[in-house]
MARMI-852974 format. One record per atom (N, C-alpha, C, O): residue number from 1; residue in one letter; x, y, z. Coordinates in steps of 0.2 Angstrom, whole numbers. Layout:
BEGIN
KOLKE num residuo     X     Y     Z
KOLKE NUM       A     X     Y     Z
...
// end
This chain:
BEGIN
KOLKE num residuo     X     Y     Z
KOLKE   1       X  -266   577  -788
KOLKE   1       X  -264   571  -786
KOLKE   1       X  -263   567  -793
KOLKE   1       X  -268   566  -797
KOLKE   2       X  -257   564  -794
KOLKE   2       X  -256   561  -800
KOLKE   2       X  -260   554  -801
KOLKE   2       X  -261   550  -796
KOLKE   3       X  -261   553  -807
KOLKE   3       X  -264   546  -808
KOLKE   3       X  -259   541  -807
KOLKE   3       X  -253   542  -806
KOLKE   4       X  -261   534  -806
KOLKE   4       X  -257   529  -805
KOLKE   4       X  -258   523  -809
KOLKE   4       X  -263   519  -808
KOLKE   5       X  -255   522  -814
KOLKE   5       X  -256   518  -819
KOLKE   5       X  -257   510  -817
KOLKE   5       X  -262   507  -818
KOLKE   6       X  -252   508  -812
KOLKE   6       X  -252   502  -810
KOLKE   6       X  -258   500  -806
KOLKE   6       X  -260   494  -805
KOLKE   7       X  -260   505  -801
KOLKE   7       X  -266   504  -797
KOLKE   7       X  -272   503  -802
KOLKE   7       X  -276   499  -801
KOLKE   8       X  -273   508  -807
KOLKE   8       X  -279   508  -811
KOLKE   8       X  -279   502  -815
KOLKE   8       X  -284   499  -817
KOLKE   9       X  -273   499  -817
KOLKE   9       X  -273   492  -821
KOLKE   9       X  -275   487  -817
KOLKE   9       X  -279   482  -819
KOLKE  10       X  -273   487  -810
KOLKE  10       X  -275   482  -805
KOLKE  10       X  -283   481  -805
KOLKE  10       X  -286   476  -805
KOLKE  11       X  -286   488  -804
KOLKE  11       X  -293   488  -803
KOLKE  11       X  -296   486  -809
KOLKE  11       X  -301   482  -809
KOLKE  12       X  -294   488  -815
KOLKE  12       X  -297   485  -822
KOLKE  12       X  -297   477  -822
KOLKE  12       X  -302   474  -825
KOLKE  13       X  -291   475  -821
KOLKE  13       X  -291   467  -821
KOLKE  13       X  -296   464  -816
KOLKE  13       X  -299   459  -817
KOLKE  14       X  -297   467  -810
KOLKE  14       X  -302   464  -805
KOLKE  14       X  -309   465  -807
KOLKE  14       X  -313   461  -805
KOLKE  15       X  -310   470  -811
KOLKE  15       X  -317   472  -814
KOLKE  15       X  -318   469  -821
KOLKE  15       X  -324   470  -823
KOLKE  16       X  -314   466  -824
KOLKE  16       X  -315   465  -831
KOLKE  16       X  -321   459  -833
KOLKE  16       X  -323   459  -838
KOLKE  17       X  -322   455  -828
KOLKE  17       X  -327   450  -830
KOLKE  17       X  -334   453  -828
KOLKE  17       X  -339   449  -829
KOLKE  18       X  -335   459  -826
KOLKE  18       X  -341   461  -824
KOLKE  18       X  -344   466  -830
KOLKE  18       X  -340   471  -832
KOLKE  19       X  -350   465  -832
KOLKE  19       X  -353   469  -837
KOLKE  19       X  -355   476  -834
KOLKE  19       X  -356   476  -828
KOLKE  20       X  -356   481  -838
KOLKE  20       X  -358   487  -836
KOLKE  20       X  -353   492  -833
KOLKE  20       X  -355   497  -830
KOLKE  21       X  -346   490  -833
KOLKE  21       X  -341   493  -830
KOLKE  21       X  -338   499  -835
KOLKE  21       X  -337   498  -841
KOLKE  22       X  -338   506  -832
KOLKE  22       X  -335   511  -836
KOLKE  22       X  -330   514  -831
KOLKE  22       X  -331   513  -825
KOLKE  23       X  -326   518  -833
KOLKE  23       X  -321   523  -830
KOLKE  23       X  -320   529  -832
KOLKE  23       X  -321   531  -838
KOLKE  24       X  -318   534  -827
KOLKE  24       X  -317   541  -828
KOLKE  24       X  -312   543  -824
KOLKE  24       X  -312   542  -818
KOLKE  25       X  -308   548  -827
KOLKE  25       X  -302   551  -823
KOLKE  25       X  -306   557  -819
KOLKE  25       X  -309   562  -821
KOLKE  26       X  -306   556  -813
KOLKE  26       X  -309   561  -808
KOLKE  26       X  -306   560  -801
KOLKE  26       X  -303   555  -799
KOLKE  27       X  -307   566  -797
KOLKE  27       X  -305   565  -790
KOLKE  27       X  -297   564  -789
KOLKE  27       X  -295   560  -784
KOLKE  28       X  -293   566  -794
KOLKE  28       X  -286   565  -793
KOLKE  28       X  -284   558  -795
KOLKE  28       X  -278   556  -794
KOLKE  29       X  -288   554  -798
KOLKE  29       X  -287   547  -800
KOLKE  29       X  -292   545  -805
KOLKE  29       X  -294   549  -809
KOLKE  30       X  -293   538  -805
KOLKE  30       X  -297   535  -810
KOLKE  30       X  -303   532  -806
KOLKE  30       X  -301   527  -802
KOLKE  31       X  -309   533  -807
KOLKE  31       X  -315   531  -804
KOLKE  31       X  -318   526  -808
KOLKE  31       X  -318   527  -815
KOLKE  32       X  -321   521  -806
KOLKE  32       X  -324   515  -809
KOLKE  32       X  -331   515  -807
KOLKE  32       X  -333   516  -802
KOLKE  33       X  -336   513  -812
KOLKE  33       X  -343   514  -811
KOLKE  33       X  -346   507  -814
KOLKE  33       X  -344   504  -819
KOLKE  34       X  -352   506  -811
KOLKE  34       X  -356   500  -813
KOLKE  34       X  -363   504  -815
KOLKE  34       X  -366   507  -811
KOLKE  35       X  -364   503  -821
KOLKE  35       X  -370   506  -823
KOLKE  35       X  -372   513  -822
KOLKE  35       X  -377   516  -821
KOLKE  36       X  -366   517  -822
KOLKE  36       X  -366   524  -820
KOLKE  36       X  -365   525  -813
KOLKE  36       X  -364   531  -811
KOLKE  37       X  -365   520  -808
KOLKE  37       X  -365   522  -801
KOLKE  37       X  -357   520  -799
KOLKE  37       X  -355   515  -801
KOLKE  38       X  -354   526  -795
KOLKE  38       X  -347   525  -793
KOLKE  38       X  -346   518  -789
KOLKE  38       X  -350   517  -785
KOLKE  39       X  -341   514  -790
KOLKE  39       X  -339   508  -787
KOLKE  39       X  -333   510  -783
KOLKE  39       X  -332   508  -777
KOLKE  40       X  -328   513  -786
KOLKE  40       X  -321   512  -783
KOLKE  40       X  -317   517  -787
KOLKE  40       X  -319   520  -792
KOLKE  41       X  -311   518  -784
KOLKE  41       X  -306   522  -787
KOLKE  41       X  -299   520  -785
KOLKE  41       X  -297   517  -780
KOLKE  42       X  -294   523  -790
KOLKE  42       X  -287   521  -788
KOLKE  42       X  -283   528  -790
KOLKE  42       X  -283   532  -795
KOLKE  43       X  -278   529  -785
KOLKE  43       X  -274   536  -786
KOLKE  43       X  -268   535  -781
KOLKE  43       X  -267   531  -777
KOLKE  44       X  -263   540  -783
KOLKE  44       X  -258   541  -779
KOLKE  44       X  -258   548  -776
KOLKE  44       X  -259   553  -780
KOLKE  45       X  -257   549  -770
KOLKE  45       X  -258   556  -767
KOLKE  45       X  -251   559  -768
KOLKE  45       X  -246   556  -770
KOLKE  46       X  -252   566  -766
KOLKE  46       X  -246   571  -767
KOLKE  46       X  -240   568  -763
KOLKE  46       X  -234   569  -765
KOLKE  47       X  -242   564  -757
KOLKE  47       X  -237   562  -753
KOLKE  47       X  -234   555  -755
KOLKE  47       X  -229   552  -752
KOLKE  48       X  -236   553  -761
KOLKE  48       X  -233   547  -764
KOLKE  48       X  -237   540  -762
KOLKE  48       X  -236   535  -765
KOLKE  49       X  -242   541  -757
KOLKE  49       X  -245   535  -755
KOLKE  49       X  -251   533  -760
KOLKE  49       X  -255   537  -762
KOLKE  50       X  -250   527  -762
KOLKE  50       X  -255   524  -766
KOLKE  50       X  -261   521  -763
KOLKE  50       X  -260   518  -758
KOLKE  51       X  -267   523  -765
KOLKE  51       X  -273   521  -761
KOLKE  51       X  -278   519  -766
KOLKE  51       X  -279   521  -772
KOLKE  52       X  -282   514  -764
KOLKE  52       X  -289   512  -768
KOLKE  52       X  -295   515  -763
KOLKE  52       X  -295   515  -757
KOLKE  53       X  -300   518  -767
KOLKE  53       X  -306   520  -764
KOLKE  53       X  -311   515  -765
KOLKE  53       X  -312   513  -771
KOLKE  54       X  -315   513  -761
KOLKE  54       X  -320   509  -762
KOLKE  54       X  -327   513  -759
KOLKE  54       X  -327   515  -754
KOLKE  55       X  -332   512  -763
KOLKE  55       X  -339   514  -761
KOLKE  55       X  -343   508  -759
KOLKE  55       X  -346   504  -763
KOLKE  56       X  -343   507  -752
KOLKE  56       X  -347   501  -750
KOLKE  56       X  -353   503  -748
KOLKE  56       X  -357   498  -747
KOLKE  57       X  -355   509  -748
KOLKE  57       X  -362   511  -745
KOLKE  57       X  -362   512  -738
KOLKE  57       X  -358   509  -734
KOLKE  58       X  -366   517  -736
KOLKE  58       X  -367   519  -729
KOLKE  58       X  -369   513  -725
KOLKE  58       X  -366   512  -719
KOLKE  59       X  -374   508  -727
KOLKE  59       X  -376   503  -723
KOLKE  59       X  -370   498  -722
KOLKE  59       X  -370   495  -717
KOLKE  60       X  -365   498  -726
KOLKE  60       X  -359   493  -725
KOLKE  60       X  -353   497  -722
KOLKE  60       X  -348   494  -720
KOLKE  61       X  -353   503  -721
KOLKE  61       X  -348   507  -719
KOLKE  61       X  -345   505  -712
KOLKE  61       X  -339   504  -711
KOLKE  62       X  -349   504  -707
KOLKE  62       X  -346   503  -700
KOLKE  62       X  -342   496  -701
KOLKE  62       X  -337   496  -698
KOLKE  63       X  -345   491  -704
KOLKE  63       X  -342   485  -704
KOLKE  63       X  -336   485  -708
KOLKE  63       X  -331   482  -706
KOLKE  64       X  -335   489  -713
KOLKE  64       X  -330   490  -717
KOLKE  64       X  -324   494  -713
KOLKE  64       X  -318   491  -713
KOLKE  65       X  -326   498  -710
KOLKE  65       X  -321   502  -706
KOLKE  65       X  -318   498  -700
KOLKE  65       X  -314   500  -696
KOLKE  66       X  -321   493  -698
KOLKE  66       X  -319   489  -692
KOLKE  66       X  -313   485  -695
KOLKE  66       X  -310   482  -691
KOLKE  67       X  -312   484  -701
KOLKE  67       X  -306   480  -704
KOLKE  67       X  -300   485  -703
KOLKE  67       X  -301   491  -705
KOLKE  68       X  -294   482  -701
KOLKE  68       X  -288   486  -699
KOLKE  68       X  -285   489  -705
KOLKE  68       X  -281   494  -705
KOLKE  69       X  -286   487  -711
KOLKE  69       X  -283   492  -716
KOLKE  69       X  -288   497  -719
KOLKE  69       X  -286   501  -724
KOLKE  70       X  -294   498  -717
KOLKE  70       X  -298   503  -719
KOLKE  70       X  -298   509  -715
KOLKE  70       X  -298   509  -709
KOLKE  71       X  -299   515  -719
KOLKE  71       X  -299   521  -717
KOLKE  71       X  -305   525  -720
KOLKE  71       X  -308   523  -726
KOLKE  72       X  -308   530  -716
KOLKE  72       X  -313   534  -720
KOLKE  72       X  -310   538  -725
KOLKE  72       X  -305   541  -724
KOLKE  73       X  -314   540  -730
KOLKE  73       X  -312   546  -735
KOLKE  73       X  -314   552  -732
KOLKE  73       X  -320   553  -730
KOLKE  74       X  -309   557  -732
KOLKE  74       X  -310   563  -729
KOLKE  74       X  -309   568  -735
KOLKE  74       X  -303   568  -738
KOLKE  75       X  -313   572  -737
KOLKE  75       X  -312   576  -743
KOLKE  75       X  -313   584  -740
KOLKE  75       X  -318   586  -738
KOLKE  76       X  -307   587  -739
KOLKE  76       X  -306   593  -736
KOLKE  76       X  -307   592  -728
KOLKE  76       X  -303   589  -725
KOLKE  77       X  -312   594  -726
KOLKE  77       X  -314   593  -718
KOLKE  77       X  -320   588  -717
KOLKE  77       X  -322   587  -712
KOLKE  78       X  -323   586  -723
KOLKE  78       X  -329   582  -723
KOLKE  78       X  -328   575  -724
KOLKE  78       X  -325   574  -729
KOLKE  79       X  -331   571  -721
KOLKE  79       X  -330   563  -721
KOLKE  79       X  -336   562  -726
KOLKE  79       X  -341   564  -726
KOLKE  80       X  -334   558  -731
KOLKE  80       X  -338   555  -736
KOLKE  80       X  -341   549  -734
KOLKE  80       X  -338   543  -734
KOLKE  81       X  -348   548  -732
KOLKE  81       X  -351   543  -730
KOLKE  81       X  -351   537  -735
KOLKE  81       X  -351   539  -741
KOLKE  82       X  -350   531  -733
KOLKE  82       X  -350   525  -737
KOLKE  82       X  -344   524  -741
KOLKE  82       X  -343   519  -745
KOLKE  83       X  -339   528  -740
KOLKE  83       X  -332   528  -744
KOLKE  83       X  -327   525  -740
KOLKE  83       X  -326   528  -734
KOLKE  84       X  -323   521  -742
KOLKE  84       X  -317   518  -738
KOLKE  84       X  -311   519  -742
KOLKE  84       X  -311   519  -748
KOLKE  85       X  -305   520  -739
KOLKE  85       X  -298   521  -742
KOLKE  85       X  -294   515  -739
KOLKE  85       X  -295   513  -733
KOLKE  86       X  -291   512  -743
KOLKE  86       X  -286   506  -742
KOLKE  86       X  -280   507  -746
KOLKE  86       X  -280   508  -752
KOLKE  87       X  -274   507  -742
KOLKE  87       X  -268   508  -745
KOLKE  87       X  -266   502  -749
KOLKE  87       X  -267   496  -747
KOLKE  88       X  -263   503  -755
KOLKE  88       X  -261   498  -760
KOLKE  88       X  -257   492  -756
KOLKE  88       X  -259   486  -757
KOLKE  89       X  -252   493  -752
KOLKE  89       X  -248   488  -749
KOLKE  89       X  -253   484  -744
KOLKE  89       X  -251   478  -742
KOLKE  90       X  -258   486  -742
KOLKE  90       X  -263   482  -738
KOLKE  90       X  -269   479  -742
KOLKE  90       X  -274   477  -739
KOLKE  91       X  -268   479  -749
KOLKE  91       X  -274   477  -753
KOLKE  91       X  -271   472  -758
KOLKE  91       X  -271   474  -764
KOLKE  92       X  -268   466  -756
KOLKE  92       X  -266   461  -761
KOLKE  92       X  -273   459  -766
KOLKE  92       X  -278   461  -765
KOLKE  93       X  -272   456  -771
KOLKE  93       X  -277   455  -776
KOLKE  93       X  -283   452  -773
KOLKE  93       X  -289   454  -774
KOLKE  94       X  -282   447  -768
KOLKE  94       X  -288   443  -765
KOLKE  94       X  -292   448  -761
KOLKE  94       X  -298   448  -761
KOLKE  95       X  -289   453  -757
KOLKE  95       X  -293   458  -753
KOLKE  95       X  -296   463  -758
KOLKE  95       X  -302   465  -757
KOLKE  96       X  -293   465  -764
KOLKE  96       X  -295   470  -769
KOLKE  96       X  -302   466  -771
KOLKE  96       X  -307   469  -770
KOLKE  97       X  -301   460  -773
KOLKE  97       X  -308   457  -775
KOLKE  97       X  -313   457  -770
KOLKE  97       X  -319   459  -771
KOLKE  98       X  -312   456  -764
KOLKE  98       X  -317   456  -758
KOLKE  98       X  -320   463  -757
KOLKE  98       X  -326   464  -757
KOLKE  99       X  -315   468  -757
KOLKE  99       X  -318   475  -756
KOLKE  99       X  -322   476  -762
KOLKE  99       X  -328   479  -761
KOLKE 100       X  -321   474  -769
KOLKE 100       X  -325   476  -774
KOLKE 100       X  -331   472  -774
KOLKE 100       X  -337   475  -776
KOLKE 101       X  -331   466  -771
KOLKE 101       X  -338   462  -771
KOLKE 101       X  -343   466  -767
KOLKE 101       X  -349   467  -768
KOLKE 102       X  -340   470  -761
KOLKE 102       X  -345   475  -757
KOLKE 102       X  -347   480  -761
KOLKE 102       X  -353   483  -761
KOLKE 103       X  -343   483  -766
KOLKE 103       X  -344   489  -769
KOLKE 103       X  -349   487  -775
KOLKE 103       X  -354   491  -777
KOLKE 104       X  -348   482  -778
KOLKE 104       X  -353   479  -783
KOLKE 104       X  -360   477  -780
KOLKE 104       X  -365   479  -783
KOLKE 105       X  -360   474  -775
KOLKE 105       X  -367   474  -771
KOLKE 105       X  -370   480  -770
KOLKE 105       X  -377   480  -771
KOLKE 106       X  -367   485  -767
KOLKE 106       X  -370   491  -766
KOLKE 106       X  -372   494  -773
KOLKE 106       X  -378   496  -773
KOLKE 107       X  -368   495  -777
KOLKE 107       X  -370   498  -785
KOLKE 107       X  -375   495  -788
KOLKE 107       X  -379   498  -792
KOLKE 108       X  -375   488  -787
KOLKE 108       X  -380   485  -791
KOLKE 108       X  -388   486  -788
KOLKE 108       X  -393   485  -791
KOLKE 109       X  -388   488  -782
KOLKE 109       X  -394   489  -778
KOLKE 109       X  -397   496  -780
KOLKE 109       X  -403   497  -779
KOLKE 110       X  -393   500  -783
KOLKE 110       X  -395   507  -786
KOLKE 110       X  -398   507  -793
KOLKE 110       X  -396   503  -797
KOLKE 111       X  -402   512  -794
KOLKE 111       X  -405   512  -801
KOLKE 111       X  -399   515  -806
KOLKE 111       X  -395   519  -804
KOLKE 112       X  -399   511  -812
KOLKE 112       X  -393   513  -817
KOLKE 112       X  -394   521  -818
KOLKE 112       X  -400   523  -818
KOLKE 113       X  -388   524  -820
KOLKE 113       X  -388   531  -822
KOLKE 113       X  -386   531  -829
KOLKE 113       X  -382   527  -831
KOLKE 114       X  -388   536  -832
KOLKE 114       X  -385   537  -839
KOLKE 114       X  -380   542  -841
KOLKE 114       X  -378   543  -846
// end
């Protein structure tokens, strides 16, 4: 799955005011971390669809999936609990920041990783 520079840039801009953010190329895209805990990702799939991935946590997953733009993350045949996919066109900047606030709250509650 190819990297998507525009989506990655949007994610960087949305997270730039937060301390402790890092990024790493993985899972076919670029993933973002808070103090070593995964927050989110940005990628373009083989079919050309551009998606954001958000780690909202298992306790927020049901509420997140109730939103019309949200889909579960399926890796192979397995659903990844606590992870949500949102297509780029369904995620304008205001929604991106809202999704990231859920991710930041989840990651901030976890112990830092080195």
